[in-house]
N, C-alpha and C positions, 0 to 999 in steps of 0.2 A: 361696553365700557364707556363710550362717548356720552351716554345719557347721564352718567354719574360725573364725568370729568367736566362737562360743559357748564353745569350749574355752579360747580366749585370755582371755575375760572370767573364766572359772572359775579360771584360773591366777592372774589378778590378785587375785581375792578371797582365794585361799589365801595368796598372798604378803603381803597386807595383814594377815592374821591373825598372821603370824610377827613383825611389828613390830620389825625391826632395820634398821640402815643399809644392809646389802647388799640386803635385801628391797626397801627403798624405791627403790634404784637400778634393780633389776630391774623394779619396777612402772612407773617412769617410762619405761624403754625399751619395755616392752610397750605402754603407753598411747600412746606416740608412734608405735610401729609400727601399732597398731590405728587411730589417727587417720589416718595416711598411707594405710593400706589402704582405709579407708572413703572418703577423698577420691578415691583412684584408682577405686574402684568407682562413685562418683557421676559421675566424668568419663567412664568407659566407658559408663555408662547414657545420659548426655547425648549422647555421640558416636554411640551406637547409634540413639538417636532421630533425630539429624540424618541419619544414613545411610538410615534408613527413609523419612524425608521426601524426601530426594534421590531415592531409588529410586522412590517414589510419583510424584514430579514427572517423572522420566525415563519412567516407564511411561505417564503421561498424554500427554507430548510424543510418544512413539512411537505411541500410539493415534491422536493427531491427525494425525501424519504419514502413517500408514497410511490414515486416512480421506481425507486430501488426495490421496494417490496413487491410491486407488480412484476418487475423483471425477475426477481428471485423466484416467485411462484411460477411464472411462465417457464423458466429454465428448469426448475425442479420437475414440472409436469412433462417437459419434453425430453430432457436428458436422462432422467431416471426411469423413464418408461422402458427403454430398450433393455438395460440390464435386468430390470425387474421381470420383464416378459421372458428373458432368457432363463433366469433362475426358475420361474414357474414352469416353463416348458420342460426343463431338466427334471424337476421334481415329479412331474406327471409321468415322464418316461421311467423314472426309478420306481414309482408306485405301481406302474403297469407291468414292467418287465424286470425290475431290479433283482428279484429272487433268482431268476434264470439267466441273468446276464453274466458273462465272463468277468472275472475280477478286474482284469486290465481295462476292459471297456467301462466298467462301473467307476474305476479310479479316474479315468480320463474325463468322464462326465462330472465327477465331483471337483476335479481341478478346474474345469471350465466354470462351474458354479462359483467356486472360490474366487476366480479371477473377476467374474462379473460383480461379486459382492465387494471385492476390494476396490473396483472402479467406482461403485456406488458410494462407498465410504470416503474415497478420495474426493469425489465431487461434492459431497455434503460438507466435508471439512473445509474445502476451498471456498464454498459458498458462504459458510458461516464466518470464515476469516475475512472475506471480502466485505460482508455486511458490517462486521465489527469495525474494520478499518474505516470504511466510508461513513459510518455513523459517528466516528470519533471516540469509540469506546475501547479501542485497542490499547492495552496497557503495556508499557515497556519497562524493563529493568536493566538499563545499560550498565556495562562494566568494562574496564580495560581488559582486552584479551588479544591474543595473537590469531590472525586468520589461519595460520598454519595449523593451529590446534583444531579449529573447526574442520579444516581440510582432512586431517587425520581421522577425526571422528566420522565424517561423512563417508570417507572411503571404506572404513571398517563396516559401517552400517549397510553400505551398498555392495559390499564385496561379492555376495552371492549373485546379485544381478549382473555384475561385471563378468564373473566367472561363467555364468550361464551362456553369455554371448561371446565368450572368449575374447573379451576386450581388455586391452592393457591399460591400466590406470596408473597415473604417476602424479607426484607432487614435487614441485621445485620451488625452493624459497631463496630469495635474494639475500645478500649479506646485510646483517644488522636490522632484521625485520622489526618494525615499530608496532606497538599495540594500537588498536582502534577501540573506540567506545561503542559497544554493541551489546544488545540483549542476546545472551548466549543461545537461548532456544530459538529466537527469531533468526539469529545468524545461521544456525543449523538449517532452519527451514529454507532460507535463501539459497544456501549452498546445495542442499538436497534437491531442491527444485531445479537448479541449474544442471546438476549432475544427472538427474533423472531425465531431463530434457535431452542432454547430450547422449545418454544411453539409448533413448528411443530412436534417434536419428543416425546413430553410428552403426555401420554394418558389422556383422560377425567378423571377429579377427581384427577390428580396427583399434583405435586408441583414443583415450580421453585424458587430457592433461590439465592440472591445476598449476598455475604459475603465479607467484606472489612477489611483488617488488614495491619498495618505497618510492613515492612520487612527491617529493617535497613534503607538504603538510598533509598529504593523503597517502593511503596505502592502496595499491591496485591488486585485485585478484582477477585473473583471467581463467576462464574455463574454455578450453579449446578441444574441438573434436575433429575426427577425420571423416565426418559424414559427407553427404552429397552436396551440402551447401544450400543456400537460399537465394532465390532471384532478388536482385537489388531492388526491384519495384515493390517487393513485399516487406522489406526491412522496416519502413516507417510504421507498419501495423503490428509489429511483433509484440508490443506490450498492451495492445487493446484487448478487451474482454472477448473471449470466444472467437478469436481470429482463426480462420481456416487457411492453412498454407497449402501451396501446391506440392511441397515436399512431404512425402508420406513416411511414417515410421517404418523402419526396415523390416520388422517382423510382426506388424499389425498391432503394436502396443497402443493402448487407449490413452487419450489425453482429456483432461477436464476442460481445457481451453482457458484456464484461469491462473495456471502456475506462474507464468511470466508477469502477468498483471499484478499478482500478489507480491512477487519479488520486487517490482518497481515501487509499489506502494510502501512496502516495508523499508526499502532504502530511502524513500522520501522522508519517512518518519525519523530516520537516523541521519538526515541531512547528507545522504550519500547519492551516488549517481550510477547509472548503468547505460551502456551502449553496446551495440552489436556490430560485428564486422563479418561479412560472409561473401563467398564467391562460389557460384555453381561449379561443382567438381573439385573444390579446394577446402571444404570444411567450413566450420563456423566458430567464431570466438565471441564470448560475452565478457565484457570488461566491467568490473565493479570497482568503484572508487569510494572509500570511506575516510572521513577525517581521523587523524591520529588522536589518541587519548593524550591530551596535553598535560604533561607533568611540569613542575617548575624547571627541571633540568632542560626539557625540550624547549620551553619558552625562552630560556636563557640562550640556548644554542641558536634558535632561529633569530632572536634579537641580535646576537653577535654577527650572524651572517648579513643581516640588513645593514648594520652599522659599518661592516667591512666594505660594503658597496659605496 
């Protein structure tokens, strides 16, 4: 740029020395051109800086995506191998001895195959959800709804599992429950994951409770179980991917290690929060907080409360 600018400045200085009307007009034109040229150069430099920053951001995003893809492949290879081997082994047993096997024994093998298959499906579903969320491709359709509605739906869907372990499930709703803005299907996924987690770690004959209360501009949903509890040192890791806890499922139920991670990610997308409280020997509680679906009436109510202060 300087190779062009310097001769122009030199020409301006020579024209100034001439000192006549025509020279002054030429000077003004050259100075205007030089000013416009410098402005354009500054704009191009600024644009180049923006492009470099965009390129750097895209490179970082691509690096994170490649890392996620590698992690996805590694997890698939490791975590899907065990249930796949189990199913293949059972198939070989049935092929070899199925015709002469007692019906009860054959049914037991088929049930174990089905259990392994369900675990594979759960893992694949969770992995796909996690990849979609972390790649920013997860689509939400939020609507005003009551968390108690989701609670009823989840308890009905999981009734068979509660009955099989003779676990008492209950739902308690505080007075004047407010609606939250939440994607219905994702809300069910959040609650089903929390209830399924409670089921795994609650002993036969125990209890799982859902409690819903308004908390100012938020609505709180608590899932409380009567399980063995979690050591305090492990609580900060609860929402990390593939966390292994010292507390074991009470009847050997399998876990994908992604359920709570997905719950937190979905709540983040809804501007919600989640925390956990637990004590060894005293059960575990998960607390979900979601913003209320603000109607004009509610905005007026909260505005009145602020003005009253």
